[in-house]
C-alpha positions, -999 to 999 in steps of 0.1 A, spaced: -16 -241 -190 -42 -218 -215 -77 -222 -201 -102 -243 -224 -128 -227 -242 -153 -238 -219 -133 -226 -189 -132 -189 -209 -165 -186 -215 -176 -197 -174 -154 -167 -164 -166 -145 -190 -206 -153 -177 -187 -147 -143 -175 -115 -146 -207 -101 -168 -225 -112 -141 -204 -96 -114 -205 -64 -133 -242 -65 -138 -248 -72 -100 -226 -50 -85 -205 -29 -104 -190 -1 -81 -170 -34 -64 -164 -48 -101 -149 -16 -108 -133 -16 -74 -118 -53 -84 -106 -41 -114 -84 -9 -104 -63 -29 -75 -32 -50 -90 -18 -72 -68 18 -49 -59 -8 -22 -50 -28 -44 -24 4 -62 -12 18 -31 -5 -16 -16 14 -11 -52 37 25 -39 40 14 -7 55 -13 -22 76 12 -51 88 40 -17 93 11 -2 118 4 -31 136 45 -37 143 43 2 160 12 -8 180 28 -39 194 59 -20 201 38 5 220 19 -19 235 50 -36 242 64 -6 259 33 6 279 22 -35 289 59 -39 306 51 -10 327 18 -25 341 21 -63 332 42 -88 317 14 -105 299 8 -71 283 41 -66 272 42 -102 259 12 -95 239 26 -65 227 58 -87 217 36 -112 199 22 -83 177 50 -70 169 64 -106 160 29 -116 139 29 -84 122 65 -84 110 57 -120 100 27 -109 76 48 -80 63 78 -103 51 52 -124 37 40 -97 17 73 -82 8 80 -119 -7 50 -121 -28 57 -89 -40 86 -99 -54 107 -81 -79 76 -78 -105 54 -67 -81 85 -39 -67 96 -29 -102 55 -18 -108 52 -2 -75 82 21 -79 72 31 -116 35 38 -107 52 61 -78 75 72 -103 51 84 -125 35 109 -100 60 133 -96 65 155 -66 48 183 -75 15 161 -81 27 147 -47 31 179 -29 7 201 -49 21 231 -61 36 243 -30 72 245 -45 57 271 -70 39 291 -47 68 296 -18 89 306 -47 66 330 -61 62 341 -24 102 346 -12 115 345 -45 140 325 -61 170 348 -52 179 352 -96 169 393 -96 187 401 -62 218 387 -78 215 408 -111 
């Protein structure tokens, strides 16, 4: 359902006020996409899962209460991870994968491969 003219005008005013009052936040908000935000949440949830696993393993050696706390952290992190994956949906995953594919391995790893080939040679000269 499209927005009315009044709603569009109000949203434009809010956007202009945000850019005027806090341009750094406005730029950050406009550059963040939903799939990136959800992927970042998935990363934090995975980190929480690992932390919960560590608490679980260390906790059971000292106290079963700490082990139970670690298990609860793991379950909570897994729930957050799955919920964010579901929200991303197919479109979000597709958009995220295309943005990662746009970055070639050479840009992710820098020119390391080129330097290694130059340093050690690619073997073509020795076979000729």
